[in-house]
N, C-alpha and C positions, 0 to 999 in steps of 0.2 A: 597202854599200849605206845601212847604217845613217844615213852623212853625207851618201849623198845623199839619204835620207826629208828628214833637219836641212835642206838645201837648199830641198831646197821646200817646205820650211811656211814656212820664214823670206823667204823668196820671193813668196808668197804671201799672210803679210801684209803685206809692202810694197808689195806690188801695191795688192791692196783697198784699204787710206790712204793711196798718190796718188791714184786712182782718186775716192774721198769727198771728200777736204782737199785733194785740191791740192800735197799735200808726203807727207813720210816721215811714219808716226806717230809721240808724241813718246816713246810707250813699247816701242816696237821693242828697243833694245837692252834692258830688260830681259826682251821677251818672247823675242829672243835665246838667253839667258843661262839662263830661265829651260828650256828647250826642250832647250839644250846640257848642261845640268846632269842632267836625267831622262835622255834620251839616253845619255848616259856612265853613272849608274849602274847604270840599264838593262841596260848592255852590260857593265859589270864584275858585275854582281852573276849574270848570264848565263855568263861566261866563268868565275868562277869554282864558282858553286854547277852549272853544268849546258854543263859543258863543247862537249859531240857536240851539242848541242841545234840540230836542222835552223837551218841562218844566217840562214834565210827569216821563217821566223816574227815573230822580234821587227822587224825593218826597218818588214814590212806592218802590221802591228799599232800603230807607232810613227805610221808618215805617217798609216792615215786617224784616227789621234788629234789630230796635227795639225789636219791639214783641217777636222777638225770643230771646232776651237777659234780656226782663222780665218774659220768661217761663222759664228759666232756670234759672236763680235769685230764682224766688216762688220754684221751681224744689229744690235747692240744701240744706233745713233746712231741708225737709223729704227724699231726698234721707242718709244727715247723718244723723237719729233719724232711720234708716229702718236697714239703710247695712252697715252704718257707713264713708260712702264717701269723699271726699276729694269737697270742694267745686267745680265748675267750672265756674262760671260766671265771674270772674277774667280772666283766662283764654282768653272766650271769645270772652271779650269786648280787650284783647289784642290782637287778631288776628282778631277784629274787627276794627279797626286801621291799621293791617297794611294792611289789604283788603282797605282799603279808600285810602293808603296813597299809594296803588301798585296802584290803580284806577287814582292819582293823575298823577301819573308818566306816566304811559300808556297815557294819554289827552296830556300831553308837551311833551314826545319821539313820539308820533303819529298822526303827524300831519295831516298826507296824510293815510289813511286806505287800497289806492290800493298799499304803497309796501306790505301787506304781498305773497302781487301773486307772487313775483318775488323770492319767496322762497317756492312754492307748495310742491315741492321733500322732499326739507329739513323740512318740519314742519311735510310732511308724514309718516316719515323716525323717525323722534321724535314721532309721537303719536304710530310711534308702540310698541318702544321702551317705551314707555310707559305703556302701557296696556297690557304688556308682562312683566313688569319688579319685578313686586308679585307675579307672577309664581315663581317664584327661592329665596321663604324669606317664612318663616314658616306661614302659618296661623293663624290668629286670635282667639280670643278665641272661636268664636261663627260659625266657620267652614267656612267661604268665605275667600281667599282674597286676599286682598284689598290692604292693606299695603305693604308696605318699609320701612325700619328698618333700617338705619344711626344713630351707635351707641343711644344716650340716645335719639336721637330724630325720628319721624314718620313722615308718610303722604301718602296722599291718589294720586298717580298719574294717577287712572281714571278720576279723575275729573278737572284735564287740559289736559285729551286726549281729551278728549269730546269739548275741543273748538279747538283744536288743528286740529284734526280730519274734523271740521267742516271749518274750512277755509283753506285746503286742496280740498276737497269737493267740495267746490267753487267753486275755481278756474279750480280744474281739469273740474265741469262739463258745463263751459263757456267757454271751450276749445272744446272740445265734444258735449255738446250738439247736433248737427245738424248728427250725424253722431247713436246718441240715439234715436235722437224723428223721425229720417226719411226714415230708413230701417228696413226691417226684413218679417217674410214670413207668412202666413195667415197659421192659423191652429187651428181646432175648436173653428169658429170664432171671435180669437184672432189673430191681428196683433204683435209678435211670436218677440222679437230682435233673431239678427243673432247671433254664437255661441263665436263668438270675440266678440263680442260685450257684454253679461254679462258675459264677462269671467272678468270683476271687481267688478259688486251685487254678483257675486259665489265666488269670494276672500275674498270679506269682509264678506260676510255670515259662509266661513269656519275661520275667522279668529272668528268669534262670537263665532263659535261655540267652538275652543279653549282654549277662556277668559271662556265662560260656565264651560266645563272640567276642566281644568290642573288648576282656578281659583276659578269654582261655587261660584263664582258671575252672580246670576241671572240678576241683575240691570244693570253694565255696559252692560253688551251680548244686554242685548234687549237695552238697549235706542243705543248703538254703531250701532245697523243692524236697526234699526228702524227710527232712523235718516237721515241713507243714503237712505232709501228708499222713506222717505221726501220728500227729496230735491231733487233724481230723478224725480219725478211725479211735481212738482214744477216748474225742469228747462225743462222736457220734455212733460209735459202735458199730459204722456199716462198710464191711467190705467192697460197698462199691466203691468207696474213696482211694481205697487202696487199689483194682483193677484202672480205675481211671487214669490214678500217677504211674501207675507202672506200663501203661499204654502210653504214656504222655511223654514219660521219661523216654520209653526205648526212644518214638517218634522224634524227641530233640537230640539224643546221645548221634543217632546213626547218620541226622543232616546234617547234623554240626560235623561227627568226625569225619564225611566223607568232602567235606569243605575248609577247612581248619586244618592246616599244615603242623599248628604246634600241638595241634588234639592228634590227629590223625597220627605225625611222629611215637606218641605216645601208647595209642592204641597198638602199632607194628610191632614198638619194644616189647607190647604184652603178648604178641600172638609170634613174632618171635625172636624171641632174645638173647637163643649164640648165637643168629644169624647173623650181626653186628661184626661177627670173626671172621667170616668169610673177605673173599675180594672186593673191593667194591661195585665192586658190575655186576656180581653176586646178589649181593642183596634187596634185598625186599625196597618197592622206594614209598624213600619218609623215614627208614632205619639209619639213627641216627646216636642213639645212645649207648650207650653197654650196659648203666647203672643195673639194666634189672636183671642182666648178666651175672654182673660180679655180686650179686645181692643175694642170688640165688649158692654161687661158691662158695659168696661167707657161713651161709643158714650150713651146708648140707658140710663145711668142713672141720664148724664146732660138732657135730654130732647129738647127742643125749645130752652130755654133760657139761662141753665146749674143752679150749683152750686152757681157761682161767684166764681173769680180771687181769689185764694188762699182757698176755703173752699173746695173745692174736695180730691177725694186720688189717683189723677197720678203714684205714687210712686206706684202703686200695680202690675202695669203694668212689675216694677223692669227697668235694665237697659234700656231698649230699649225707655221709657220718653225722655229720650234724643237725642232722632237719629231719624229715620224714624214715631217710634209710635206716635214724640210730638206734633201729632196733637191730638193723644185723650185728651189730658189735654186741649186739648181748646175745642174739644169737649164735655168732662164734665163742662169741666168751665164755657163756657160762650155758650154753648149747642148749637144746629144747627142754629143759628141765628150768631154765632161767627165761625163756621164753614164756614160759607155763603161767609163772609163779608175776610176771608182769601183767602178764595179761590175767590171768585173776586179782590182782590189786584191783587195773580198772571194774573188770566184773561185780566185786566188788563193792568201789565204790558206787559206779550205776546200780546195785541192785538197792544202795540206800538210802540213793534217790529217791528210787518207787520207793520200796517204804515210808518215803518220809510223802508223795503222793497218795498213797493207804490211808496212813493216818491223818493226812489232812481232813481237817470237816469244811471248808472253805472251797467251795468251787471256784477263783480265780489261783488258789493254792494249788489244788489237786494237779490243774494243768500246766501252769507253771513248775512243778518242780516234777512234775513229769517230761516237758517238754525239754527244762533241764540237763535229765537223764536220757534223753532221745539223744538231747546234743551230743553227749559226751560221749556215747556209745557209737553213732555213727561216725563219726571223728575217726574215734578212733578203729572201726571196723576197716573203712575208708582207705587207710592209711598202713594198718596191717594186710591188709587185702594187696592191696598195692604193693607194696614189697618182698609177700611171702607170691604173687605172681596168679593170684587168685582174678584180680581184675589188674583194670590200669593204673598205673602209679601217678596221684592226683599234685604231689608237691606241698602239699596243708605241715604243719608241726605236729607231732604228733604229742597229745596237751602233758605238762609238767615234760616231758624226757629232752624233748629235740629242744635245741638253743631257738632264741629268741624271747626280746620282752613282751613284745606284742600278745601272744600266744600265753604269756607264761601269768603278766599280769590283767587276759582276762578270761584264764580258764579257774585264776584263786579270785575273779570275782564270780564267776558261775560259785565258787565253794561258799563263798560268805550268802551267796539270793540261798543256798539251800539250808545253809545253818540257819539263815533268816526262820526260814519257814519251816525245820525243823523244832523251830525252843517253840516259834507259837502250835503249831499239832500237836507237840507232848504236850505243854502246861496244858493246854484247851484240854485237851485226856485226863490229866488229874486231877484240871478242876471238876469234870464231872464225873471222877470214881465219889462214892457217893463216901466212902471213905477219908477224903480230903477235906482240910477246913475252911479252904477257900474257895470263896463266892464272888469277887472282885467280877465278875467278867468284861471282856474291853468294849466299846459299845460299835456295831458291825462299822462298815468303810461304806459308804455311797461308791456306785457302780460307773464304768464309765460313762451311760448318759445322765445319770443322776435323775431319776427315775426309780429302779430297784435299791434295794437291798441284798444284800447276797444274808443267804440263808445258815449260818453253820448246822451242819445235820449231824454231823461224829459222822457217819459212817453216805453221805447221800451218792450224788451221781454229779459228774465233775458238772453238767450243766444246770442242775439244781439252781432254781430262781427265785 
């Protein structure tokens, strides 16, 4: 599968070069060698440190990353001609190498992912610091505060916060699952949790609103709160949490959307995308962006099969073609078929993550794998929904495909954790098989409170202790 992914990526790179210049790209050998080295290094690391890991996770991540490199390389000449911008493919390749290196280091260092449960509150403190850090720095050029600047360097802490928050949520819900799922009072036909139990969700809701208000980052706010509610439901199986979450999301979105100009402008662009072409005095108040309309034009011109890789004009969307709107490049040049293929790759990756959660016998591992899968699924959903007009666009980077060093490293870190959990879960299944001669079960890891030990039940509930 990894060889197939490598062949698809190299073929796409060559095809785009042929379409744009009439000949094979001069850097094709260098690109092919770099991809081969990355694939080989990642494969050898998985075989050495996680030999039982799900065999589809790495090829799927590598294929999506390679397609992103092909799309960014294809956009470089168009952006240089239209906007006189510097090429970005070289920098993205460097970040990809760094991301794969981080994955290898994590697989080597984190032999037992349950060690993460010992540092839950340290992880939560780090998550809060990462989420709130951009509020103390100037906003980026396009409105939202997502970046932290350290001299010539910059990064998006929210990309790493989404992973550390999932680690904390998984440990917290394992320890408090019974209190959250087995108590409450009846009201309006539902069993609502007590006030002291709804406190954590209220705190997370308030923090997501603070991120939305002070950083004007709609994507991070939605991702943060949505993942928490989803993990609550997975841990407790209570739909009341989902109802509370939807209600609180609606209240917060309406309040902030009506008062924050940046968020209101995105909502207006979603509701009236083509009104941007009206005379200024006839446009709805707050409508200043034409990206939503240009994205729809791009998808429409692509049709079912697209214009062909390298034969469209995705640069007409401007800078956004390298971030959340890079999917429009796929839609225009590969058509509906290409978009569906990319979405199926994401779906397969998310499905393998949930499969890892199902097969994992450790409650913390179950929730951690499920939470990481929800993070990936939810981020892809809010980006694709925003680009296609299903909801206001958020400005988040499409995982693996879009340009961005922080996003690339964080998403490969997510892959490393899924590989580590999958490796241990599948290894434990093999040990439980009577036909397997292995008997060296590892000692269980103490929980975050140090008073209980997690019991590997094989098919236990995520909250079993």
